[in-house]
C-alpha positions as CSV (number, residue, x, y, z in Angstrom):
1,M,30.3,171.3,144.6
2,A,30.2,168.0,142.8
3,R,31.5,166.1,139.8
4,V,28.8,165.1,137.2
5,K,29.2,162.0,135.1
6,L,27.1,160.4,132.4
7,E,28.0,156.9,131.4
8,H,26.5,155.6,128.1
9,V,23.3,157.6,128.5
10,T,20.7,157.1,125.8
11,K,17.2,158.6,125.6
12,R,14.7,157.4,123.0
13,Y,11.2,158.6,122.3
14,E,9.6,155.8,120.3
15,D,11.5,156.1,116.9
16,V,13.5,159.2,117.9
17,T,16.9,159.0,119.7
18,A,17.3,162.3,121.4
19,V,20.6,161.4,123.2
20,D,22.8,158.6,121.8
21,D,25.3,156.9,124.1
22,M,26.5,160.0,125.8
23,N,29.7,159.8,127.9
24,L,30.3,163.1,129.7
25,D,32.6,163.8,132.7
26,I,32.2,167.3,134.2
27,R,34.7,168.1,136.9
28,D,34.0,169.5,140.3
29,G,33.7,173.3,140.2
30,E,33.8,173.4,136.4
31,F,31.7,175.6,134.1
32,V,30.7,173.5,131.1
33,C,28.4,174.7,128.2
34,L,26.4,172.2,126.2
35,V,26.1,173.7,122.7
36,G,24.5,172.7,119.5
37,P,21.7,173.5,117.1
38,S,18.0,173.3,118.0
39,G,16.9,169.7,118.5
40,C,20.5,168.3,119.0
41,G,19.7,166.8,122.4
42,K,21.4,169.4,124.7
43,S,18.3,170.2,126.7
44,T,17.4,166.5,127.0
45,T,20.9,165.8,128.4
46,M,20.3,168.6,130.9
47,E,16.9,167.2,131.9
48,T,18.5,163.8,132.3
49,I,21.0,165.2,134.7
50,A,18.2,167.1,136.6
51,G,16.0,164.0,136.9
52,L,13.2,165.5,134.8
53,T,13.8,162.8,132.2
54,L,14.7,159.2,132.9
55,P,17.3,157.8,130.5
56,T,16.4,154.8,128.4
57,E,19.9,153.4,129.0
58,G,22.9,154.4,131.0
59,E,23.7,155.9,134.4
60,V,24.0,159.4,135.9
61,Y,26.3,160.3,138.8
62,I,26.5,163.4,140.8
63,G,29.3,163.5,143.3
64,D,29.9,159.9,144.6
65,R,26.2,158.9,144.1
66,E,24.4,157.3,141.2
67,V,21.3,159.4,140.9
68,T,19.8,157.9,137.7
69,R,16.4,157.1,139.4
70,L,16.4,159.7,142.1
71,P,13.8,162.5,141.9
72,P,15.2,166.0,141.3
73,K,14.8,167.2,144.9
74,D,17.2,164.5,146.1
75,R,20.0,165.3,143.6
76,G,21.5,168.4,145.1
77,I,20.8,170.5,142.1
78,A,19.2,173.9,141.3
79,M,17.9,174.9,137.9
80,V,17.5,178.3,136.2
81,F,15.3,178.2,133.1
82,Q,14.8,180.4,130.0
83,N,11.3,181.1,131.3
84,I,12.1,183.1,134.5
85,A,8.7,182.1,136.1
86,L,8.7,184.4,139.2
87,F,5.5,184.6,141.3
88,P,3.9,187.9,140.2
89,H,2.1,188.4,143.6
90,M,5.3,188.0,145.7
91,N,8.1,190.5,146.2
92,V,11.7,189.7,145.4
93,K,12.5,188.5,148.9
94,D,9.5,186.1,148.9
95,N,10.3,184.8,145.5
96,I,13.9,184.1,146.5
97,S,13.0,182.4,149.8
98,F,10.0,180.4,148.5
99,G,11.8,177.1,148.3
100,L,13.4,177.6,151.8
101,R,10.0,178.3,153.3
102,L,8.5,175.2,151.7
103,R,11.3,173.2,153.4
104,K,10.5,174.8,156.8
105,Y,13.8,176.6,157.3
106,D,13.8,179.0,160.3
107,S,13.4,182.7,159.6
108,E,16.9,183.6,160.7
109,E,18.5,181.1,158.3
110,I,16.2,182.3,155.5
111,D,17.1,185.9,156.0
112,R,20.8,185.0,156.1
113,R,20.7,183.1,152.8
114,V,18.5,185.6,151.0
115,Q,20.8,188.4,152.0
116,R,23.9,186.5,150.8
117,A,22.3,185.6,147.5
118,S,21.0,189.1,146.9
119,D,24.5,190.5,147.6
120,I,26.1,188.1,145.1
121,V,23.7,189.0,142.3
122,Q,23.6,192.7,143.2
123,L,20.0,193.0,144.2
124,E,20.6,195.4,147.1
125,G,17.7,197.6,147.9
126,M,15.3,195.6,145.6
127,L,14.0,192.9,148.0
128,E,10.7,194.7,148.5
129,R,10.1,195.2,144.8
130,M,7.5,193.3,142.8
131,P,8.5,191.5,139.6
132,D,6.6,193.8,137.3
133,E,8.7,196.7,138.7
134,M,11.9,195.2,137.5
135,S,13.8,195.0,134.2
136,G,14.4,191.7,132.5
137,G,18.0,191.4,133.7
138,Q,16.9,192.1,137.3
139,R,14.2,189.4,137.1
140,Q,16.8,187.0,135.8
141,R,19.1,187.8,138.7
142,V,16.2,187.1,141.1
143,A,15.8,183.6,139.5
144,I,19.5,183.0,139.9
145,A,19.4,184.1,143.6
146,R,16.4,181.7,144.1
147,A,18.8,178.9,143.0
148,I,21.7,180.2,145.0
149,V,19.9,180.1,148.4
150,R,19.5,176.3,148.1
151,N,23.4,175.9,148.3
152,P,23.2,173.3,145.5
153,D,26.1,171.0,144.5
154,V,25.3,171.7,140.8
155,F,23.7,174.6,139.0
156,L,21.8,173.6,135.8
157,M,21.0,176.6,133.5
158,D,18.9,176.0,130.4
159,E,19.3,179.1,128.1
160,P,18.7,181.6,130.9
161,L,19.7,184.6,128.8
162,A,17.7,183.7,125.6
163,N,14.9,186.2,126.3
164,L,17.1,189.2,127.0
165,D,18.1,191.8,124.5
166,A,21.6,191.7,123.0
167,K,23.2,194.3,125.3
168,L,21.8,192.8,128.5
169,R,22.9,189.3,127.4
170,V,26.5,190.5,127.2
171,H,26.2,192.1,130.7
172,M,24.6,188.9,132.2
173,R,27.4,186.8,130.7
174,T,29.8,188.8,132.8
175,E,27.6,188.5,135.8
176,L,27.5,184.7,135.5
177,Q,31.2,184.4,135.2
178,R,31.5,186.5,138.4
179,L,28.9,184.2,140.0
180,H,30.9,181.1,139.1
181,K,34.1,182.7,140.5
182,E,32.3,183.6,143.7
183,L,30.5,180.3,144.4
184,E,33.1,177.9,142.9
185,T,30.3,175.6,142.1
186,T,29.8,173.2,139.2
187,I,27.7,174.9,136.5
188,I,26.2,173.1,133.5
189,Y,24.9,175.6,131.0
190,V,22.8,174.9,127.9
191,T,22.9,177.3,125.0
192,H,22.6,177.4,121.2
193,D,24.7,180.6,121.2
194,Q,28.3,179.6,120.6
195,A,29.4,183.1,121.6
196,E,28.1,182.5,125.1
197,A,29.8,179.2,125.3
198,M,33.2,180.6,124.0
199,T,33.2,183.5,126.5
200,M,31.9,181.8,129.7
201,S,32.9,178.2,129.9
202,D,35.9,176.2,131.0
203,R,35.0,173.6,128.4
204,I,32.5,173.3,125.7
205,A,30.6,170.1,124.9
206,V,29.5,170.3,121.3
207,I,26.4,168.0,120.6
208,D,24.8,167.1,117.2
209,S,22.0,164.7,116.6
210,G,22.2,163.5,120.2
211,E,25.9,162.6,119.9
212,L,28.8,164.3,121.7
213,Q,31.1,165.6,119.0
214,Q,33.9,167.2,121.1
215,I,34.5,168.4,124.7
216,D,37.4,170.7,125.1
217,P,38.3,174.2,126.2
218,P,36.8,176.9,123.9
219,L,40.0,177.8,122.0
220,V,40.8,174.1,121.4
221,C,37.3,173.7,119.8
222,Y,38.0,176.8,117.8
223,N,41.6,176.1,116.7
224,E,41.5,172.3,116.6
225,P,37.9,171.2,115.8
226,A,37.4,167.5,115.9
227,N,35.3,167.3,112.8
228,L,33.4,169.3,110.1
229,F,30.4,169.9,112.3
230,V,32.4,171.4,115.2
231,A,34.5,173.5,112.7
232,G,31.3,174.9,111.1
233,F,29.4,175.4,114.4
234,I,32.1,177.0,116.5
235,G,33.1,180.5,115.3
236,S,31.1,183.4,114.0
237,P,31.2,183.9,111.1
238,S,31.6,180.3,110.2
239,M,34.7,178.6,108.7
240,N,35.0,178.5,104.9
241,F,34.8,175.0,103.5
242,T,36.0,173.9,100.0
243,P,35.5,170.3,98.8
244,G,38.4,168.9,96.7
245,R,40.9,166.1,96.5
246,V,44.5,165.3,97.1
247,T,47.1,165.5,94.3
248,D,50.8,164.8,94.3
249,G,51.4,168.5,95.0
250,G,48.7,169.1,97.7
251,F,45.0,170.1,97.4
252,T,43.0,170.9,94.3
253,S,39.4,172.0,93.8
254,E,37.3,173.7,91.1
255,S,38.1,177.0,92.9
256,Y,41.8,177.0,93.8
257,D,44.9,174.8,94.6
258,I,47.0,174.8,97.8
259,E,50.4,173.2,97.8
260,F,51.7,170.9,100.6
261,D,53.3,167.5,101.0
262,P,50.4,164.9,101.2
263,A,52.8,162.1,102.3
264,S,53.7,164.0,105.5
265,L,50.0,163.8,106.5
266,G,49.5,160.2,105.4
267,L,47.4,161.2,102.4
268,S,47.4,159.7,98.9
269,P,46.6,161.3,95.6
270,G,42.9,160.9,94.9
271,D,41.8,161.1,98.5
272,S,38.6,163.2,98.9
273,V,39.0,165.9,101.5
274,T,37.4,169.2,102.5
275,L,39.6,172.2,103.2
276,G,38.6,174.6,105.9
277,V,40.0,178.1,106.6
278,R,38.6,180.8,108.9
279,P,37.9,184.3,107.5
280,E,40.7,185.8,109.6
281,D,43.2,183.5,107.9
282,V,42.3,184.7,104.3
283,Y,44.4,187.8,103.3
284,P,44.7,190.2,100.4
285,A,47.8,189.1,98.4
286,E,49.5,192.4,99.1
287,Q,49.7,191.4,102.8
288,R,51.5,188.1,102.1
289,A,54.7,189.4,103.7
290,S,52.9,189.4,107.1
291,V,51.3,186.0,106.7
292,S,53.0,183.1,108.6
293,D,53.0,180.6,105.7
294,P,51.2,182.1,102.6
295,S,49.7,179.9,99.9
296,M,50.0,180.6,96.2
297,T,47.9,183.5,95.1
298,I,44.2,182.9,94.3
299,E,42.5,185.1,91.7
300,A,39.1,186.3,92.9
301,R,36.5,189.0,92.6
302,T,34.7,190.7,95.5
303,D,31.0,190.0,95.8
304,V,29.5,191.4,99.0
305,I,31.1,193.7,101.6
306,E,29.8,193.9,105.2
307,P,31.3,196.7,107.3
308,M,31.2,195.6,111.0
309,G,32.9,198.6,112.6
310,D,36.1,197.0,113.9
311,E,36.5,194.8,110.8
312,I,35.0,194.3,107.3
313,F,33.8,191.0,106.0
314,V,34.5,190.6,102.3
315,Y,32.9,187.8,100.4
316,V,35.1,186.9,97.4
317,V,34.4,184.4,94.6
318,T,37.2,182.8,92.6
319,T,37.3,184.2,89.1
320,D,36.8,180.8,87.4
321,E,33.5,180.5,89.3
322,M,32.0,183.9,88.4
323,E,30.3,182.6,85.2
324,M,28.8,179.5,86.9
325,D,25.3,179.3,88.4
326,F,24.6,180.5,91.9
327,E,25.2,177.2,93.7
328,A,28.5,176.6,91.9
329,A,29.6,180.2,92.7
330,E,28.7,179.8,96.3
331,A,30.8,176.7,96.5
332,G,33.8,178.7,95.3
333,Q,33.1,181.6,97.7
334,L,35.5,182.6,100.5
335,L,34.7,185.0,103.4
336,M,37.7,187.2,104.3
337,S,38.1,189.5,107.3
338,V,40.0,192.7,106.6
339,S,40.8,195.8,108.7
340,P,38.2,198.7,108.8
341,D,40.5,201.0,106.8
342,S,40.7,198.6,103.8
343,T,39.8,200.2,100.4
344,I,38.5,197.0,98.9
345,D,35.3,197.7,96.9
346,V,32.5,195.5,95.4
347,D,33.1,193.8,92.0
348,Q,36.8,194.4,92.3
349,D,39.3,191.9,90.9
350,I,41.8,191.0,93.6
351,E,44.2,188.3,94.6
352,V,44.1,186.5,98.0
353,V,46.3,184.1,99.9
354,L,45.5,181.6,102.7
355,D,47.7,181.1,105.8
356,R,48.6,177.5,105.3
357,S,49.6,177.2,109.0
358,K,45.9,177.8,109.9
359,V,44.3,175.6,107.1
360,H,42.4,172.5,108.2
361,L,41.7,169.3,106.3
362,F,38.8,167.0,106.9
363,D,38.1,163.5,105.6
364,D,35.1,163.6,103.3
365,E,33.9,160.2,104.2
366,T,33.9,160.5,108.0
367,G,34.1,164.3,108.5
368,Q,36.9,163.8,111.0
369,A,39.8,166.2,111.1
370,I,43.0,165.1,109.3
371,C,45.2,168.0,110.3
372,H,45.2,171.6,111.7
373,G,47.8,173.4,109.6
374,L,49.6,172.5,106.4
375,S,53.0,173.7,107.4
376,P,55.9,171.2,108.1
377,N,55.0,171.3,111.8
378,A,51.3,170.7,111.1
379,Q,49.3,169.0,113.9
380,T,47.5,165.9,112.7
381,G,44.2,164.6,114.0
382,T,44.0,165.9,117.6
383,T,43.2,163.5,120.4
384,T,40.5,165.5,122.1
385,E,39.1,165.1,125.6
386,T,36.0,163.6,124.0
387,E,38.0,160.6,122.9
388,T,39.9,160.5,126.2
389,E,36.7,160.5,128.3
390,A,35.0,158.0,126.2
391,G,37.7,155.5,127.1
392,D,37.9,156.6,130.8
393,D,36.3,154.0,133.1
394,D,37.3,155.8,136.3
């Protein structure tokens, strides 16, 4: 096991900055997911840790060693890639033990490590099989076992489940959590799938355009996003956003108004802000008695309904927006999650309320969070671990 630390790491490719002044401190034995959209720099960050890419600036530490210029073989790491890349002419045992045989381990030690790794990833009775005789999930477990036998200080996993079908991905997520619990080893996992990150990791590092946006436990990223990007990226379906401005009585937009005391949040009338609320915090008005801190009612009309089995997603458009063009109507749209026994129908005039205790405000100019909750006990701009680590010179 080992701590992994990046200090002011930057990677440039001519006029493109793939990673920009990255400060990241991953604790010994921690499972951290690097998440973000395609091209955000998460794989480049992983490759820099692995030694496959040299940073333009900054230092990389694994354990107590600076490894910035060390080759991958000397860093105490093992990697599992999206492309499983097993040798098709070798059976499972030979694939798992290939690296050990290259390093001239004796046969007794090889057998011991292969047996332990195969037990951990549940490959009992499959060691003599060829790769083409196995399912995708079984082949992925072989690739993980090949990494385990090296007894690395750090596991680096770059979207290892991306090529599996949806059901198998869910199963392998559980397997990886069991693996982490069994090995108690530092795991850094790259994915663009925020559902994987939410379910598996101790902390999530959200990256956009090469910059670290927030690193915190999954529920902190979900409930207290540091900025607009994190709020929109973490959570499926995404958070609702409505641009507007501050008035003496709260928030106003072309779609609806929400009442609160701006002075309690350090806001002034005329400030441009964006209001965010998650679909599960939008309710039909008849349920307001069960809402922690309901807003005033908002008149709306249902637009699209998506039954999901355990819930129904209802897209509603505020009544004032219905006669506008498509883009304007979309800006006034709210996604609401209701119970599966709801009788709401398409093109129905309804009233909705927001739970003000779960409403977020973001600064339009910087995108940074102003507060999480508009109740009297609202939590203003959270100091996240991103900010703490950026100032940590330990």
